[in-house]
Backbone as JSON Lines, residues from 0, in Angstrom:
{"i":0,"aa":"M","n":[23.59,122.24,154.97],"ca":[23.15,122.26,156.31],"c":[21.69,122.84,156.43]}
{"i":1,"aa":"Y","n":[20.85,122.31,157.16],"ca":[19.46,122.79,157.39],"c":[19.14,123.48,158.64]}
{"i":2,"aa":"A","n":[18.34,124.45,158.77],"ca":[17.97,125.0,160.06],"c":[16.54,124.52,160.13]}
{"i":3,"aa":"L","n":[16.09,123.83,161.33],"ca":[14.94,123.11,161.59],"c":[14.33,123.99,162.88]}
{"i":4,"aa":"H","n":[12.9,124.11,162.81],"ca":[12.11,124.52,164.04],"c":[11.09,123.49,164.08]}
{"i":5,"aa":"I","n":[11.16,122.82,165.36],"ca":[10.21,121.74,165.85],"c":[9.31,122.53,166.77]}
{"i":6,"aa":"N","n":[7.82,122.41,166.47],"ca":[6.76,122.78,167.22],"c":[5.56,121.87,167.42]}
{"i":7,"aa":"R","n":[5.21,121.4,168.54],"ca":[4.26,120.36,168.87],"c":[4.55,119.14,168.03]}
{"i":8,"aa":"Y","n":[5.51,118.65,167.89],"ca":[6.06,117.22,167.37],"c":[5.87,117.46,165.73]}
{"i":9,"aa":"V","n":[6.02,118.7,165.35],"ca":[6.05,118.83,163.86],"c":[7.37,119.6,163.45]}
{"i":10,"aa":"V","n":[8.12,118.94,162.48],"ca":[9.43,119.46,162.26],"c":[9.19,120.27,160.87]}
{"i":11,"aa":"H","n":[9.66,121.78,160.98],"ca":[9.63,122.54,159.98],"c":[10.84,122.77,159.3]}
{"i":12,"aa":"V","n":[11.14,122.87,157.97],"ca":[12.47,123.06,157.47],"c":[12.34,124.62,157.19]}
{"i":13,"aa":"V","n":[13.34,125.29,158.02],"ca":[13.21,126.79,157.96],"c":[14.18,127.42,156.74]}
{"i":14,"aa":"S","n":[15.29,127.02,156.65],"ca":[16.22,127.22,155.55],"c":[17.3,126.12,155.33]}
{"i":15,"aa":"R","n":[18.09,126.33,154.29],"ca":[19.08,125.46,153.73],"c":[20.25,126.34,153.54]}
{"i":16,"aa":"I","n":[21.45,125.86,153.9],"ca":[22.58,126.48,153.66],"c":[23.72,125.52,153.01]}
{"i":17,"aa":"R","n":[24.23,125.96,151.9],"ca":[25.23,125.04,151.22],"c":[26.56,125.67,151.74]}
{"i":18,"aa":"I","n":[27.44,125.03,152.22],"ca":[28.78,125.12,152.82],"c":[29.71,125.0,151.66]}
{"i":19,"aa":"V","n":[30.42,126.03,151.24],"ca":[31.3,125.93,149.93],"c":[32.63,125.64,150.52]}
{"i":20,"aa":"D","n":[33.23,126.23,151.72],"ca":[34.37,126.12,152.09],"c":[34.54,125.94,153.64]}
{"i":21,"aa":"L","n":[35.09,124.83,154.24],"ca":[35.17,124.67,155.71],"c":[36.33,125.29,156.3]}
{"i":22,"aa":"D","n":[37.34,125.92,155.42],"ca":[38.48,126.76,156.03],"c":[37.76,128.04,156.52]}
{"i":23,"aa":"R","n":[38.36,128.53,157.62],"ca":[38.07,129.9,158.27],"c":[38.94,130.89,157.5]}
{"i":24,"aa":"G","n":[38.3,131.53,156.74],"ca":[39.12,132.65,155.91],"c":[38.77,134.03,156.06]}
{"i":25,"aa":"G","n":[39.11,134.89,155.22],"ca":[38.73,136.31,155.45],"c":[37.07,136.51,155.27]}
{"i":26,"aa":"C","n":[36.6,135.57,154.85],"ca":[35.08,135.63,154.8],"c":[34.31,135.63,156.12]}
{"i":27,"aa":"C","n":[34.99,135.2,157.26],"ca":[34.37,134.85,158.52],"c":[34.45,136.36,159.15]}
{"i":28,"aa":"G","n":[35.23,137.21,158.96],"ca":[35.18,138.51,159.65],"c":[35.6,138.61,160.94]}
{"i":29,"aa":"P","n":[35.71,139.96,161.51],"ca":[36.31,140.16,162.75],"c":[35.73,139.59,163.81]}
{"i":30,"aa":"G","n":[36.36,139.14,165.11],"ca":[35.68,138.45,166.15],"c":[35.25,139.72,166.89]}
{"i":31,"aa":"D","n":[35.49,140.93,166.9],"ca":[35.04,141.99,167.74],"c":[33.44,142.25,167.44]}
{"i":32,"aa":"L","n":[32.82,141.55,166.57],"ca":[31.42,141.68,166.32],"c":[30.66,140.95,167.42]}
{"i":33,"aa":"L","n":[31.34,139.86,167.84],"ca":[30.44,138.87,168.94],"c":[29.93,139.73,170.2]}
{"i":34,"aa":"P","n":[30.66,140.39,170.8],"ca":[30.26,141.24,171.92],"c":[29.2,142.14,171.67]}
{"i":35,"aa":"R","n":[29.05,142.77,170.49],"ca":[28.16,143.78,170.08],"c":[26.72,143.12,169.68]}
{"i":36,"aa":"L","n":[26.65,141.76,169.12],"ca":[25.3,141.17,168.77],"c":[24.41,141.24,169.69]}
{"i":37,"aa":"T","n":[23.16,141.55,169.38],"ca":[22.11,141.45,170.34],"c":[20.89,140.74,169.65]}
{"i":38,"aa":"W","n":[20.12,140.2,170.53],"ca":[18.88,139.35,170.3],"c":[17.73,139.92,171.01]}
{"i":39,"aa":"R","n":[16.59,139.89,170.51],"ca":[15.29,139.97,171.18],"c":[14.34,138.71,171.24]}
{"i":40,"aa":"N","n":[13.99,138.46,172.42],"ca":[13.13,137.2,172.55],"c":[11.66,137.59,172.27]}
{"i":41,"aa":"A","n":[10.86,136.72,172.54],"ca":[9.24,136.9,171.94],"c":[8.59,138.0,172.98]}
{"i":42,"aa":"R","n":[9.16,138.15,174.19],"ca":[8.77,138.99,175.2],"c":[9.25,140.46,174.89]}
{"i":43,"aa":"G","n":[10.29,140.61,174.0],"ca":[10.82,141.9,173.65],"c":[12.0,142.17,174.39]}
{"i":44,"aa":"K","n":[12.55,141.28,175.37],"ca":[13.61,141.51,176.04],"c":[14.94,141.27,175.17]}
{"i":45,"aa":"T","n":[15.71,142.23,175.27],"ca":[17.05,142.18,174.3],"c":[18.26,141.84,175.23]}
{"i":46,"aa":"R","n":[19.1,140.97,174.82],"ca":[20.3,140.32,175.29],"c":[21.46,140.11,174.35]}
{"i":47,"aa":"T","n":[22.57,139.99,175.02],"ca":[23.79,139.78,174.33],"c":[24.31,138.45,174.4]}
{"i":48,"aa":"L","n":[25.41,138.01,173.73],"ca":[25.98,136.67,173.99],"c":[26.67,136.6,175.52]}
{"i":49,"aa":"K","n":[26.57,135.54,175.94],"ca":[27.42,135.27,177.27],"c":[28.55,134.52,176.88]}
{"i":50,"aa":"F","n":[29.42,134.32,177.85],"ca":[30.68,133.47,177.68],"c":[31.64,134.08,176.41]}
{"i":51,"aa":"V","n":[31.65,135.33,176.22],"ca":[32.61,136.04,175.23],"c":[33.93,136.21,175.89]}
{"i":52,"aa":"T","n":[35.03,135.7,175.26],"ca":[36.34,135.99,176.17],"c":[36.91,137.33,175.93]}
{"i":53,"aa":"E","n":[37.91,137.62,176.49],"ca":[38.61,138.99,176.35],"c":[39.02,138.94,174.91]}
{"i":54,"aa":"E","n":[39.41,137.74,174.38],"ca":[40.09,137.64,173.12],"c":[39.03,137.64,172.02]}
{"i":55,"aa":"E","n":[37.67,137.84,172.48],"ca":[36.58,137.96,171.5],"c":[36.29,136.68,170.77]}
{"i":56,"aa":"R","n":[36.35,135.54,171.58],"ca":[36.05,134.2,171.19],"c":[34.88,133.63,171.95]}
{"i":57,"aa":"L","n":[34.0,132.98,171.41],"ca":[32.88,132.33,172.08],"c":[33.36,131.06,172.91]}
{"i":58,"aa":"E","n":[33.21,131.23,174.25],"ca":[33.91,130.17,175.24],"c":[32.76,128.87,175.22]}
{"i":59,"aa":"R","n":[31.5,129.33,175.25],"ca":[30.49,128.14,175.32],"c":[29.38,128.67,174.45]}
{"i":60,"aa":"S","n":[28.54,127.58,173.82],"ca":[27.67,127.79,172.89],"c":[26.18,128.04,173.43]}
{"i":61,"aa":"V","n":[26.11,127.82,174.81],"ca":[24.88,127.59,175.43],"c":[24.02,128.88,175.24]}
{"i":62,"aa":"S","n":[24.68,130.21,175.07],"ca":[24.02,131.42,174.84],"c":[23.35,131.39,173.66]}
{"i":63,"aa":"L","n":[23.62,130.54,172.75],"ca":[23.07,130.75,171.34],"c":[21.88,129.68,171.23]}
{"i":64,"aa":"Q","n":[21.72,128.83,172.41],"ca":[20.51,127.94,172.18],"c":[19.27,128.56,172.6]}
{"i":65,"aa":"G","n":[18.13,128.26,171.92],"ca":[16.96,128.69,172.02],"c":[16.47,129.61,170.77]}
{"i":66,"aa":"F","n":[15.32,130.33,170.74],"ca":[14.79,130.88,169.68],"c":[14.74,132.34,169.87]}
{"i":67,"aa":"Y","n":[15.71,133.17,169.31],"ca":[15.8,134.56,169.44],"c":[15.85,135.29,168.09]}
{"i":68,"aa":"R","n":[15.38,136.43,167.92],"ca":[15.67,137.28,166.72],"c":[16.68,138.14,166.87]}
{"i":69,"aa":"L","n":[17.61,138.4,165.83],"ca":[18.48,139.39,165.69],"c":[17.86,140.69,165.83]}
{"i":70,"aa":"T","n":[18.38,141.58,166.55],"ca":[17.88,143.07,166.52],"c":[18.13,143.61,165.09]}
{"i":71,"aa":"A","n":[17.67,144.68,164.84],"ca":[17.91,145.23,163.32],"c":[19.35,145.66,163.23]}
{"i":72,"aa":"G","n":[19.87,146.39,164.13],"ca":[21.29,146.6,164.06],"c":[22.12,145.53,163.91]}
{"i":73,"aa":"S","n":[22.06,144.35,164.79],"ca":[22.89,143.13,164.67],"c":[22.68,142.54,163.17]}
{"i":74,"aa":"A","n":[21.54,142.47,162.81],"ca":[21.21,141.96,161.39],"c":[22.02,142.7,160.48]}
{"i":75,"aa":"A","n":[22.01,144.1,160.58],"ca":[22.57,144.84,159.52],"c":[24.16,144.74,159.6]}
{"i":76,"aa":"E","n":[24.71,144.49,160.76],"ca":[26.16,144.24,161.04],"c":[26.46,143.02,160.34]}
{"i":77,"aa":"L","n":[25.71,141.87,160.56],"ca":[25.95,140.54,159.96],"c":[25.86,140.54,158.37]}
{"i":78,"aa":"H","n":[24.9,141.2,157.86],"ca":[24.74,141.55,156.42],"c":[25.92,142.19,155.81]}
{"i":79,"aa":"G","n":[26.42,143.28,156.57],"ca":[27.62,143.84,156.04],"c":[28.9,142.93,155.96]}
{"i":80,"aa":"L","n":[28.87,142.05,157.04],"ca":[29.97,141.22,157.23],"c":[30.16,140.23,155.96]}
{"i":81,"aa":"V","n":[28.86,139.77,155.59],"ca":[28.74,138.52,154.62],"c":[28.76,139.26,153.44]}
{"i":82,"aa":"S","n":[28.26,140.51,153.25],"ca":[28.29,141.02,151.75],"c":[29.68,141.72,151.6]}
{"i":83,"aa":"G","n":[30.31,141.75,152.41],"ca":[31.72,142.47,152.19],"c":[31.71,143.98,152.47]}
{"i":84,"aa":"T","n":[30.59,144.49,152.99],"ca":[30.6,145.97,153.2],"c":[30.92,146.39,154.53]}
{"i":85,"aa":"L","n":[31.24,145.49,155.38],"ca":[31.53,145.89,156.93],"c":[32.95,146.54,156.8]}
{"i":86,"aa":"A","n":[32.96,147.52,157.57],"ca":[34.33,148.38,157.62],"c":[35.1,147.79,158.71]}
């Protein structure tokens, strides 16, 4: 899978991810992380995900569209999740 950034008709390859296993397993972590994730846009405004259900599932992906950077705290939580150090 490739992450692309398109700017003024030029396509830039940002990163590449190799998918090892398509089954959702223990590697995917707890859903309670979703409501806590925060992003900051270019103007410095911070926001959380919209459309997260009470069951902590993402109902619509529209709130993930656009270009935002994870806040340092959310990046650390995701790093802990994928590295296996999240409590």
